[in-house]
C-alpha positions in Angstrom: -16.1 14.7 -13.4 -15.4 11.3 -14.3 -12.6 9.1 -12.7 -9.7 8.5 -15.0 -9.5 4.8 -16.9 -6.2 3.1 -15.6 -4.5 4.3 -18.7 -5.0 7.4 -17.8 -4.2 7.3 -14.8 -1.4 9.9 -13.3 1.1 7.9 -11.6 4.0 9.3 -9.2 6.8 8.1 -7.7 5.8 9.3 -4.1 2.7 10.2 -1.9 3.9 12.8 0.5 7.4 11.6 -0.1 6.8 7.9 1.1 7.8 5.9 -2.0 5.2 4.4 -3.9 6.2 0.8 -3.4 6.0 1.5 0.7 2.6 2.3 0.4 2.0 -0.5 -2.0 3.0 -2.9 0.6 1.9 -1.3 3.5 -1.7 -1.1 1.8 -2.2 -4.4 -0.3 -5.9 -2.6 -1.0 -3.8 0.5 -2.8 -2.7 -1.0 -6.0 -6.6 -2.6 -7.0 -8.1 0.8 -6.1 -5.4 2.5 -8.2 -6.2 0.4 -11.0 -10.1 1.1 -10.2 -10.9 -2.3 -10.0 -13.9 -3.4 -7.3 -12.6 -4.4 -3.8 -14.1 -5.4 -0.9 -12.6 -4.7 2.5 -14.6 -5.2 6.3 -13.9 -3.2 9.1 -13.2 -5.4 12.1 -13.9 -2.2 14.4 -17.2 -2.1 13.0 -18.1 -6.0 13.3 -16.0 -9.1 13.2 -15.8 -10.9 9.7 -17.8 -14.0 11.3 -20.9 -11.4 11.5 -20.0 -9.6 8.0 -20.3 -12.7 6.2 -23.4 -13.8 7.8 -24.9 -10.7 6.4 -23.5 -10.6 3.4 -25.2 -14.5 2.8 -28.4 -13.2 3.9 -28.5 -10.2 1.4 -28.8 -12.8 -1.5 
């Protein structure tokens, strides 16, 4: 099943009873994910940002 383009996405006013605006303010990466745009997120519990950036630079 292919993902729906943003123009066809199903939009609701709430997720698990919580208003969508609350989710978007609490989780800033949610909007670009909903719009299906590329997103980068680094988990600091896995590796510090400095290490992640060094790893990314070495892959280029």
